[in-house]
All heavy atoms as a GROMACS GRO file, in nm:
protein
  490
    1MET      N    1  -2.576  -2.504  -0.810
    1MET     CA    2  -2.597  -2.630  -0.741
    1MET      C    3  -2.526  -2.634  -0.607
    1MET      O    4  -2.575  -2.708  -0.518
    1MET     CB    5  -2.537  -2.746  -0.831
    1MET     CG    6  -2.616  -2.763  -0.956
    1MET     SD    7  -2.764  -2.831  -0.928
    1MET     CE    8  -2.779  -2.975  -1.017
    2LEU      N    9  -2.417  -2.565  -0.586
    2LEU     CA   10  -2.347  -2.564  -0.471
    2LEU      C   11  -2.418  -2.487  -0.362
    2LEU      O   12  -2.445  -2.368  -0.383
    2LEU     CB   13  -2.207  -2.510  -0.488
    2LEU     CG   14  -2.087  -2.547  -0.403
    2LEU    CD1   15  -2.071  -2.704  -0.419
    2LEU    CD2   16  -1.964  -2.479  -0.443
    3LYS      N   17  -2.451  -2.545  -0.244
    3LYS     CA   18  -2.526  -2.479  -0.144
    3LYS      C   19  -2.451  -2.458  -0.015
    3LYS      O   20  -2.484  -2.371   0.062
    3LYS     CB   21  -2.656  -2.569  -0.102
    3LYS     CG   22  -2.743  -2.592  -0.226
    3LYS     CD   23  -2.829  -2.474  -0.257
    3LYS     CE   24  -2.925  -2.508  -0.368
    3LYS     NZ   25  -2.995  -2.397  -0.415
    4HIS      N   26  -2.351  -2.540   0.006
    4HIS     CA   27  -2.285  -2.532   0.140
    4HIS      C   28  -2.127  -2.574   0.115
    4HIS      O   29  -2.105  -2.666   0.046
    4HIS     CB   30  -2.351  -2.635   0.230
    4HIS     CG   31  -2.278  -2.665   0.358
    4HIS    ND1   32  -2.307  -2.601   0.479
    4HIS    CD2   33  -2.186  -2.755   0.392
    4HIS    CE1   34  -2.229  -2.652   0.570
    4HIS    NE2   35  -2.154  -2.743   0.515
    5ILE      N   36  -2.045  -2.504   0.181
    5ILE     CA   37  -1.904  -2.537   0.184
    5ILE      C   38  -1.847  -2.532   0.321
    5ILE      O   39  -1.862  -2.442   0.394
    5ILE     CB   40  -1.824  -2.445   0.095
    5ILE    CG1   41  -1.873  -2.448  -0.058
    5ILE    CG2   42  -1.674  -2.479   0.100
    5ILE    CD1   43  -1.798  -2.343  -0.148
    6HIS      N   44  -1.781  -2.646   0.358
    6HIS     CA   45  -1.720  -2.657   0.493
    6HIS      C   46  -1.574  -2.609   0.473
    6HIS      O   47  -1.501  -2.666   0.399
    6HIS     CB   48  -1.721  -2.805   0.537
    6HIS     CG   49  -1.684  -2.822   0.677
    6HIS    ND1   50  -1.764  -2.856   0.776
    6HIS    CD2   51  -1.554  -2.823   0.728
    6HIS    CE1   52  -1.693  -2.874   0.890
    6HIS    NE2   53  -1.568  -2.852   0.861
    7VAL      N   54  -1.536  -2.502   0.550
    7VAL     CA   55  -1.407  -2.440   0.528
    7VAL      C   56  -1.316  -2.474   0.645
    7VAL      O   57  -1.359  -2.451   0.759
    7VAL     CB   58  -1.425  -2.283   0.519
    7VAL    CG1   59  -1.295  -2.216   0.501
    7VAL    CG2   60  -1.512  -2.247   0.398
    8LYS      N   61  -1.194  -2.513   0.614
    8LYS     CA   62  -1.090  -2.532   0.718
    8LYS      C   63  -0.960  -2.530   0.656
    8LYS      O   64  -0.943  -2.538   0.541
    8LYS     CB   65  -1.116  -2.660   0.794
    8LYS     CG   66  -1.100  -2.792   0.724
    8LYS     CD   67  -1.126  -2.910   0.802
    8LYS     CE   68  -1.121  -3.039   0.729
    8LYS     NZ   69  -1.134  -3.149   0.808
    9GLU      N   70  -0.859  -2.500   0.736
    9GLU     CA   71  -0.724  -2.502   0.689
    9GLU      C   72  -0.662  -2.639   0.688
    9GLU      O   73  -0.710  -2.729   0.746
    9GLU     CB   74  -0.644  -2.403   0.781
    9GLU     CG   75  -0.501  -2.372   0.746
    9GLU     CD   76  -0.494  -2.305   0.613
    9GLU    OE1   77  -0.502  -2.188   0.600
    9GLU    OE2   78  -0.469  -2.378   0.512
   10SER      N   79  -0.555  -2.648   0.615
   10SER     CA   80  -0.478  -2.770   0.611
   10SER      C   81  -0.433  -2.806   0.753
   10SER      O   82  -0.409  -2.711   0.834
   10SER     CB   83  -0.364  -2.764   0.520
   10SER     OG   84  -0.276  -2.661   0.556
   11HIS      N   85  -0.431  -2.925   0.788
   11HIS     CA   86  -0.394  -2.966   0.921
   11HIS      C   87  -0.484  -2.910   1.039
   11HIS      O   88  -0.446  -2.895   1.140
   11HIS     CB   89  -0.246  -2.941   0.956
   11HIS     CG   90  -0.152  -2.996   0.854
   11HIS    ND1   91  -0.137  -3.130   0.832
   11HIS    CD2   92  -0.074  -2.927   0.765
   11HIS    CE1   93  -0.050  -3.144   0.738
   11HIS    NE2   94  -0.004  -3.022   0.693
   12ARG      N   95  -0.604  -2.873   0.996
   12ARG     CA   96  -0.705  -2.810   1.086
   12ARG      C   97  -0.647  -2.694   1.168
   12ARG      O   98  -0.689  -2.673   1.286
   12ARG     CB   99  -0.758  -2.922   1.179
   12ARG     CG  100  -0.832  -3.023   1.109
   12ARG     CD  101  -0.887  -3.126   1.202
   12ARG     NE  102  -1.016  -3.180   1.149
   12ARG     CZ  103  -1.084  -3.270   1.206
   12ARG    NH1  104  -1.047  -3.324   1.318
   12ARG    NH2  105  -1.197  -3.321   1.155
   13ASP      N  106  -0.561  -2.614   1.111
   13ASP     CA  107  -0.502  -2.501   1.179
   13ASP      C  108  -0.591  -2.378   1.158
   13ASP      O  109  -0.693  -2.380   1.096
   13ASP     CB  110  -0.364  -2.478   1.128
   13ASP     CG  111  -0.271  -2.420   1.230
   13ASP    OD1  112  -0.319  -2.375   1.337
   13ASP    OD2  113  -0.146  -2.424   1.212
   14ILE      N  114  -0.546  -2.270   1.212
   14ILE     CA  115  -0.614  -2.140   1.198
   14ILE      C  116  -0.606  -2.096   1.051
   14ILE      O  117  -0.504  -2.111   0.982
   14ILE     CB  118  -0.548  -2.035   1.284
   14ILE    CG1  119  -0.565  -2.074   1.430
   14ILE    CG2  120  -0.608  -1.893   1.260
   14ILE    CD1  121  -0.483  -1.989   1.520
   15LEU      N  122  -0.718  -2.038   0.998
   15LEU     CA  123  -0.719  -1.995   0.858
   15LEU      C  124  -0.599  -1.905   0.834
   15LEU      O  125  -0.579  -1.813   0.906
   15LEU     CB  126  -0.849  -1.923   0.823
   15LEU     CG  127  -0.975  -2.005   0.825
   15LEU    CD1  128  -1.088  -1.925   0.782
   15LEU    CD2  129  -0.965  -2.125   0.725
   16GLY      N  130  -0.528  -1.931   0.725
   16GLY     CA  131  -0.414  -1.843   0.683
   16GLY      C  132  -0.281  -1.899   0.733
   16GLY      O  133  -0.176  -1.849   0.691
   17GLU      N  134  -0.280  -2.002   0.818
   17GLU     CA  135  -0.154  -2.053   0.867
   17GLU      C  136  -0.116  -2.190   0.810
   17GLU      O  137  -0.019  -2.251   0.849
   17GLU     CB  138  -0.168  -2.067   1.026
   17GLU     CG  139  -0.177  -1.932   1.096
   17GLU     CD  140  -0.166  -1.946   1.248
   17GLU    OE1  141  -0.151  -2.052   1.295
   17GLU    OE2  142  -0.163  -1.838   1.305
   18GLY      N  143  -0.192  -2.234   0.711
   18GLY     CA  144  -0.159  -2.361   0.646
   18GLY      C  145  -0.120  -2.331   0.499
   18GLY      O  146  -0.064  -2.227   0.473
   19ASN      N  147  -0.155  -2.428   0.408
   19ASN     CA  148  -0.107  -2.405   0.282
   19ASN      C  149  -0.227  -2.387   0.174
   19ASN      O  150  -0.207  -2.406   0.056
   19ASN     CB  151  -0.016  -2.520   0.232
   19ASN     CG  152  -0.080  -2.656   0.251
   19ASN    OD1  153  -0.203  -2.668   0.267
   19ASN    ND2  154   0.003  -2.764   0.241
   20VAL      N  155  -0.344  -2.364   0.226
   20VAL     CA  156  -0.460  -2.342   0.134
   20VAL      C  157  -0.449  -2.202   0.082
   20VAL      O  158  -0.413  -2.100   0.154
   20VAL     CB  159  -0.595  -2.351   0.217
   20VAL    CG1  160  -0.710  -2.307   0.124
   20VAL    CG2  161  -0.612  -2.494   0.267
   21ASN      N  162  -0.464  -2.189  -0.049
   21ASN     CA  163  -0.465  -2.060  -0.117
   21ASN      C  164  -0.596  -1.996  -0.117
   21ASN      O  165  -0.678  -2.013  -0.200
   21ASN     CB  166  -0.414  -2.076  -0.262
   21ASN     CG  167  -0.396  -1.947  -0.336
   21ASN    OD1  168  -0.462  -1.846  -0.299
   21ASN    ND2  169  -0.315  -1.944  -0.439
   22TRP      N  170  -0.623  -1.912  -0.006
   22TRP     CA  171  -0.753  -1.864   0.023
   22TRP      C  172  -0.798  -1.756  -0.083
   22TRP      O  173  -0.912  -1.740  -0.112
   22TRP     CB  174  -0.766  -1.807   0.160
   22TRP     CG  175  -0.753  -1.917   0.263
   22TRP    CD1  176  -0.645  -1.944   0.354
   22TRP    CD2  177  -0.853  -2.015   0.293
   22TRP    NE1  178  -0.679  -2.056   0.416
   22TRP    CE2  179  -0.803  -2.098   0.390
   22TRP    CE3  180  -0.980  -2.040   0.238
   22TRP    CZ2  181  -0.870  -2.212   0.436
   22TRP    CZ3  182  -1.053  -2.150   0.286
   22TRP    CH2  183  -0.998  -2.230   0.386
   23GLN      N  184  -0.706  -1.681  -0.129
   23GLN     CA  185  -0.724  -1.581  -0.232
   23GLN      C  186  -0.777  -1.644  -0.358
   23GLN      O  187  -0.888  -1.603  -0.411
   23GLN     CB  188  -0.600  -1.498  -0.264
   23GLN     CG  189  -0.630  -1.388  -0.356
   23GLN     CD  190  -0.510  -1.297  -0.379
   23GLN    OE1  191  -0.400  -1.324  -0.328
   23GLN    NE2  192  -0.522  -1.192  -0.456
   24GLU      N  193  -0.721  -1.759  -0.399
   24GLU     CA  194  -0.771  -1.826  -0.515
   24GLU      C  195  -0.909  -1.892  -0.484
   24GLU      O  196  -0.999  -1.887  -0.571
   24GLU     CB  197  -0.678  -1.937  -0.555
   24GLU     CG  198  -0.718  -2.014  -0.682
   24GLU     CD  199  -0.612  -2.112  -0.726
   24GLU    OE1  200  -0.497  -2.113  -0.680
   24GLU    OE2  201  -0.641  -2.194  -0.815
   25PHE      N  202  -0.924  -1.948  -0.366
   25PHE     CA  203  -1.045  -2.014  -0.327
   25PHE      C  204  -1.167  -1.914  -0.335
   25PHE      O  205  -1.268  -1.939  -0.400
   25PHE     CB  206  -1.037  -2.067  -0.185
   25PHE     CG  207  -1.163  -2.114  -0.129
   25PHE    CD1  208  -1.209  -2.244  -0.160
   25PHE    CD2  209  -1.234  -2.041  -0.029
   25PHE    CE1  210  -1.329  -2.295  -0.103
   25PHE    CE2  211  -1.348  -2.089   0.026
   25PHE     CZ  212  -1.395  -2.211  -0.011
   26PHE      N  213  -1.152  -1.796  -0.263
   26PHE     CA  214  -1.257  -1.700  -0.275
   26PHE      C  215  -1.279  -1.634  -0.414
   26PHE      O  216  -1.389  -1.598  -0.452
   26PHE     CB  217  -1.235  -1.584  -0.171
   26PHE     CG  218  -1.263  -1.639  -0.032
   26PHE    CD1  219  -1.151  -1.660   0.060
   26PHE    CD2  220  -1.385  -1.676   0.005
   26PHE    CE1  221  -1.178  -1.709   0.186
   26PHE    CE2  222  -1.413  -1.721   0.138
   26PHE     CZ  223  -1.307  -1.740   0.224
   27SER      N  224  -1.169  -1.627  -0.494
   27SER     CA  225  -1.182  -1.579  -0.631
   27SER      C  226  -1.268  -1.667  -0.717
   27SER      O  227  -1.352  -1.629  -0.789
   27SER     CB  228  -1.040  -1.566  -0.692
   27SER     OG  229  -1.053  -1.535  -0.825
   28VAL      N  230  -1.250  -1.805  -0.694
   28VAL     CA  231  -1.336  -1.907  -0.771
   28VAL      C  232  -1.476  -1.892  -0.720
   28VAL      O  233  -1.570  -1.902  -0.804
   28VAL     CB  234  -1.275  -2.046  -0.747
   28VAL    CG1  235  -1.373  -2.151  -0.801
   28VAL    CG2  236  -1.144  -2.059  -0.817
   29LEU      N  237  -1.500  -1.881  -0.592
   29LEU     CA  238  -1.635  -1.863  -0.548
   29LEU      C  239  -1.707  -1.745  -0.603
   29LEU      O  240  -1.823  -1.748  -0.639
   29LEU     CB  241  -1.642  -1.854  -0.391
   29LEU     CG  242  -1.600  -1.978  -0.310
   29LEU    CD1  243  -1.615  -1.950  -0.162
   29LEU    CD2  244  -1.680  -2.100  -0.348
   30LYS      N  245  -1.629  -1.639  -0.620
   30LYS     CA  246  -1.690  -1.516  -0.680
   30LYS      C  247  -1.720  -1.539  -0.825
   30LYS      O  248  -1.820  -1.500  -0.881
   30LYS     CB  249  -1.591  -1.401  -0.658
   30LYS     CG  250  -1.649  -1.269  -0.708
   30LYS     CD  251  -1.548  -1.156  -0.679
   30LYS     CE  252  -1.607  -1.025  -0.730
   30LYS     NZ  253  -1.521  -0.910  -0.695
   31ARG      N  254  -1.622  -1.603  -0.897
   31ARG     CA  255  -1.637  -1.632  -1.039
   31ARG      C  256  -1.761  -1.716  -1.068
   31ARG      O  257  -1.824  -1.700  -1.171
   31ARG     CB  258  -1.511  -1.699  -1.090
   31ARG     CG  259  -1.496  -1.699  -1.242
   31ARG     CD  260  -1.362  -1.741  -1.283
   31ARG     NE  261  -1.262  -1.746  -1.180
   31ARG     CZ  262  -1.170  -1.840  -1.170
   31ARG    NH1  263  -1.160  -1.940  -1.263
   31ARG    NH2  264  -1.074  -1.836  -1.072
   32ILE      N  265  -1.788  -1.811  -0.979
   32ILE     CA  266  -1.911  -1.900  -1.008
   32ILE      C  267  -2.034  -1.842  -0.940
   32ILE      O  268  -2.135  -1.915  -0.936
   32ILE     CB  269  -1.884  -2.048  -0.956
   32ILE    CG1  270  -1.867  -2.052  -0.810
   32ILE    CG2  271  -1.767  -2.106  -1.032
   32ILE    CD1  272  -1.865  -2.194  -0.752
   33ASN      N  273  -2.024  -1.725  -0.887
   33ASN     CA  274  -2.142  -1.660  -0.822
   33ASN      C  275  -2.201  -1.739  -0.705
   33ASN      O  276  -2.320  -1.751  -0.690
   33ASN     CB  277  -2.246  -1.626  -0.930
   33ASN     CG  278  -2.202  -1.529  -1.021
   33ASN    OD1  279  -2.138  -1.430  -0.991
   33ASN    ND2  280  -2.236  -1.554  -1.141
   34PHE      N  281  -2.107  -1.794  -0.625
   34PHE     CA  282  -2.153  -1.875  -0.510
   34PHE      C  283  -2.228  -1.791  -0.415
   34PHE      O  284  -2.179  -1.684  -0.370
   34PHE     CB  285  -2.035  -1.938  -0.440
   34PHE     CG  286  -2.067  -2.009  -0.319
   34PHE    CD1  287  -2.126  -2.139  -0.323
   34PHE    CD2  288  -2.039  -1.972  -0.187
   34PHE    CE1  289  -2.157  -2.215  -0.212
   34PHE    CE2  290  -2.066  -2.033  -0.081
   34PHE     CZ  291  -2.130  -2.160  -0.084
   35GLU      N  292  -2.348  -1.831  -0.377
   35GLU     CA  293  -2.428  -1.763  -0.276
   35GLU      C  294  -2.474  -1.848  -0.162
   35GLU      O  295  -2.568  -1.815  -0.092
   35GLU     CB  296  -2.552  -1.703  -0.352
   35GLU     CG  297  -2.514  -1.593  -0.452
   35GLU     CD  298  -2.636  -1.539  -0.523
   35GLU    OE1  299  -2.753  -1.590  -0.506
   35GLU    OE2  300  -2.617  -1.435  -0.596
   36GLY      N  301  -2.406  -1.969  -0.145
   36GLY     CA  302  -2.452  -2.055  -0.046
   36GLY      C  303  -2.383  -2.021   0.089
   36GLY      O  304  -2.334  -1.908   0.112
   37ASN      N  305  -2.376  -2.113   0.181
   37ASN     CA  306  -2.324  -2.088   0.312
   37ASN      C  307  -2.174  -2.143   0.319
   37ASN      O  308  -2.147  -2.249   0.268
   37ASN     CB  309  -2.403  -2.170   0.419
   37ASN     CG  310  -2.540  -2.110   0.427
   37ASN    OD1  311  -2.562  -1.997   0.435
   37ASN    ND2  312  -2.643  -2.199   0.415
   38LEU      N  313  -2.093  -2.068   0.392
   38LEU     CA  314  -1.960  -2.114   0.428
   38LEU      C  315  -1.956  -2.147   0.576
   38LEU      O  316  -2.003  -2.059   0.665
   38LEU     CB  317  -1.856  -2.007   0.396
   38LEU     CG  318  -1.830  -1.970   0.258
   38LEU    CD1  319  -1.731  -1.861   0.246
   38LEU    CD2  320  -1.782  -2.096   0.181
   39VAL      N  321  -1.917  -2.262   0.612
   39VAL     CA  322  -1.908  -2.295   0.758
   39VAL      C  323  -1.761  -2.309   0.798
   39VAL      O  324  -1.681  -2.382   0.737
   39VAL     CB  325  -1.976  -2.434   0.786
   39VAL    CG1  326  -1.962  -2.478   0.930
   39VAL    CG2  327  -2.120  -2.426   0.748
   40PHE      N  328  -1.723  -2.229   0.889
   40PHE     CA  329  -1.575  -2.224   0.937
   40PHE      C  330  -1.566  -2.322   1.050
   40PHE      O  331  -1.635  -2.322   1.149
   40PHE     CB  332  -1.552  -2.082   0.980
   40PHE     CG  333  -1.419  -2.065   1.056
   40PHE    CD1  334  -1.301  -2.081   0.980
   40PHE    CD2  335  -1.423  -2.031   1.188
   40PHE    CE1  336  -1.183  -2.066   1.047
   40PHE    CE2  337  -1.296  -2.013   1.254
   40PHE     CZ  338  -1.183  -2.026   1.183
   41GLU      N  339  -1.452  -2.404   1.040
   41GLU     CA  340  -1.422  -2.496   1.144
   41GLU      C  341  -1.300  -2.455   1.216
   41GLU      O  342  -1.193  -2.431   1.150
   41GLU     CB  343  -1.403  -2.639   1.083
   41GLU     CG  344  -1.368  -2.739   1.186
   41GLU     CD  345  -1.358  -2.879   1.123
   41GLU    OE1  346  -1.405  -2.895   1.007
   41GLU    OE2  347  -1.307  -2.969   1.189
   42ASN      N  348  -1.304  -2.443   1.349
   42ASN     CA  349  -1.189  -2.393   1.422
   42ASN      C  350  -1.149  -2.494   1.534
   42ASN      O  351  -1.241  -2.539   1.606
   42ASN     CB  352  -1.221  -2.254   1.491
   42ASN     CG  353  -1.113  -2.206   1.580
   42ASN    OD1  354  -0.999  -2.190   1.537
   42ASN    ND2  355  -1.145  -2.184   1.705
   43PHE      N  356  -1.028  -2.527   1.536
   43PHE     CA  357  -0.979  -2.623   1.636
   43PHE      C  358  -0.875  -2.560   1.730
   43PHE      O  359  -0.819  -2.628   1.814
   43PHE     CB  360  -0.924  -2.749   1.572
   43PHE     CG  361  -1.033  -2.843   1.529
   43PHE    CD1  362  -1.072  -2.848   1.405
   43PHE    CD2  363  -1.098  -2.927   1.626
   43PHE    CE1  364  -1.175  -2.924   1.356
   43PHE    CE2  365  -1.191  -3.014   1.584
   43PHE     CZ  366  -1.238  -3.014   1.452
   44SER      N  367  -0.838  -2.434   1.703
   44SER     CA  368  -0.738  -2.375   1.787
   44SER      C  369  -0.794  -2.303   1.903
   44SER      O  370  -0.898  -2.237   1.899
   44SER     CB  371  -0.665  -2.266   1.706
   44SER     OG  372  -0.568  -2.201   1.781
   45SER      N  373  -0.726  -2.324   2.019
   45SER     CA  374  -0.770  -2.246   2.144
   45SER      C  375  -0.681  -2.131   2.167
   45SER      O  376  -0.688  -2.061   2.274
   45SER     CB  377  -0.763  -2.344   2.260
   45SER     OG  378  -0.641  -2.390   2.280
   46SER      N  379  -0.594  -2.091   2.071
   46SER     CA  380  -0.496  -1.984   2.094
   46SER      C  381  -0.564  -1.840   2.069
   46SER      O  382  -0.508  -1.741   2.109
   46SER     CB  383  -0.380  -1.997   1.999
   46SER     OG  384  -0.425  -1.990   1.863
   47ILE      N  385  -0.684  -1.838   2.015
   47ILE     CA  386  -0.753  -1.715   1.998
   47ILE      C  387  -0.889  -1.732   2.061
   47ILE      O  388  -0.980  -1.780   2.006
   47ILE     CB  389  -0.770  -1.674   1.846
   47ILE    CG1  390  -0.631  -1.670   1.773
   47ILE    CG2  391  -0.844  -1.540   1.835
   47ILE    CD1  392  -0.632  -1.640   1.635
   48PRO      N  393  -0.900  -1.692   2.189
   48PRO     CA  394  -1.026  -1.713   2.269
   48PRO      C  395  -1.148  -1.654   2.194
   48PRO      O  396  -1.260  -1.709   2.207
   48PRO     CB  397  -1.003  -1.639   2.403
   48PRO     CG  398  -0.851  -1.640   2.411
   48PRO     CD  399  -0.798  -1.621   2.268
   49GLU      N  400  -1.137  -1.535   2.130
   49GLU     CA  401  -1.253  -1.482   2.069
   49GLU      C  402  -1.315  -1.563   1.965
   49GLU      O  403  -1.434  -1.584   1.945
   49GLU     CB  404  -1.218  -1.336   2.004
   49GLU     CG  405  -1.181  -1.238   2.110
   49GLU     CD  406  -1.032  -1.243   2.158
   49GLU    OE1  407  -0.952  -1.318   2.090
   49GLU    OE2  408  -0.996  -1.178   2.256
   50ILE      N  409  -1.228  -1.627   1.881
   50ILE     CA  410  -1.270  -1.728   1.775
   50ILE      C  411  -1.330  -1.848   1.840
   50ILE      O  412  -1.433  -1.904   1.804
   50ILE     CB  413  -1.156  -1.758   1.680
   50ILE    CG1  414  -1.123  -1.632   1.595
   50ILE    CG2  415  -1.198  -1.875   1.583
   50ILE    CD1  416  -1.002  -1.657   1.499
   51LEU      N  417  -1.255  -1.899   1.942
   51LEU     CA  418  -1.304  -2.018   2.007
   51LEU      C  419  -1.446  -2.003   2.071
   51LEU      O  420  -1.534  -2.083   2.043
   51LEU     CB  421  -1.214  -2.060   2.124
   51LEU     CG  422  -1.242  -2.185   2.204
   51LEU    CD1  423  -1.231  -2.299   2.110
   51LEU    CD2  424  -1.141  -2.192   2.318
   52LEU      N  425  -1.477  -1.894   2.136
   52LEU     CA  426  -1.598  -1.860   2.190
   52LEU      C  427  -1.712  -1.842   2.083
   52LEU      O  428  -1.828  -1.876   2.107
   52LEU     CB  429  -1.593  -1.746   2.285
   52LEU     CG  430  -1.518  -1.770   2.419
   52LEU    CD1  431  -1.500  -1.643   2.494
   52LEU    CD2  432  -1.582  -1.881   2.495
   53THR      N  433  -1.673  -1.778   1.973
   53THR     CA  434  -1.768  -1.749   1.869
   53THR      C  435  -1.801  -1.868   1.780
   53THR      O  436  -1.918  -1.883   1.745
   53THR     CB  437  -1.711  -1.635   1.776
   53THR    OG1  438  -1.682  -1.520   1.858
   53THR    CG2  439  -1.809  -1.589   1.672
   54CYS      N  440  -1.702  -1.951   1.757
   54CYS     CA  441  -1.719  -2.064   1.662
   54CYS      C  442  -1.732  -2.199   1.715
   54CYS      O  443  -1.772  -2.293   1.647
   54CYS     CB  444  -1.600  -2.062   1.559
   54CYS     SG  445  -1.592  -1.911   1.471
   55SER      N  446  -1.708  -2.220   1.842
   55SER     CA  447  -1.707  -2.344   1.903
   55SER      C  448  -1.809  -2.358   2.012
   55SER      O  449  -1.856  -2.250   2.065
   55SER     CB  450  -1.569  -2.375   1.957
   55SER     OG  451  -1.463  -2.366   1.861
   56TYR      N  452  -1.845  -2.477   2.050
   56TYR     CA  453  -1.936  -2.494   2.163
   56TYR      C  454  -1.864  -2.449   2.292
   56TYR      O  455  -1.752  -2.485   2.310
   56TYR     CB  456  -1.973  -2.642   2.169
   56TYR     CG  457  -2.097  -2.666   2.249
   56TYR    CD1  458  -2.225  -2.636   2.195
   56TYR    CD2  459  -2.094  -2.712   2.388
   56TYR    CE1  460  -2.340  -2.648   2.266
   56TYR    CE2  461  -2.206  -2.729   2.451
   56TYR     CZ  462  -2.334  -2.700   2.397
   56TYR     OH  463  -2.448  -2.712   2.472
   57PRO      N  464  -1.926  -2.363   2.366
   57PRO     CA  465  -1.853  -2.296   2.477
   57PRO      C  466  -1.820  -2.380   2.602
   57PRO      O  467  -1.842  -2.336   2.715
   57PRO     CB  468  -1.947  -2.173   2.513
   57PRO     CG  469  -2.083  -2.230   2.473
   57PRO     CD  470  -2.064  -2.323   2.363
   58TYR      N  471  -1.768  -2.502   2.582
   58TYR     CA  472  -1.720  -2.580   2.698
   58TYR      C  473  -1.571  -2.571   2.690
   58TYR      O  474  -1.504  -2.642   2.621
   58TYR     CB  475  -1.763  -2.722   2.699
   58TYR     CG  476  -1.908  -2.735   2.734
   58TYR    CD1  477  -2.007  -2.782   2.649
   58TYR    CD2  478  -1.950  -2.713   2.865
   58TYR    CE1  479  -2.133  -2.800   2.681
   58TYR    CE2  480  -2.074  -2.725   2.898
   58TYR     CZ  481  -2.172  -2.771   2.810
   58TYR     OH  482  -2.305  -2.790   2.850
   59ILE      N  483  -1.514  -2.474   2.768
   59ILE     CA  484  -1.366  -2.455   2.768
   59ILE      C  485  -1.310  -2.508   2.892
   59ILE      O  486  -1.359  -2.481   3.000
   59ILE     CB  487  -1.330  -2.298   2.744
   59ILE    CG1  488  -1.389  -2.258   2.618
   59ILE    CG2  489  -1.183  -2.284   2.751
   59ILE    CD1  490  -1.387  -2.113   2.592
   0.00000   0.00000   0.00000
């Protein structure tokens, strides 16, 4: 039934820099055979490559 998951870190920080347990999150997705879309939300401008790839390119 799950088709889409919006992914972001706590406090809208870079993935891995907050308190979300990503290993457990992805383990659960694997366990339920999730085949939908994951949408990554990025609000940090500290990594230009991610900013340009994931955000609208008005810098």
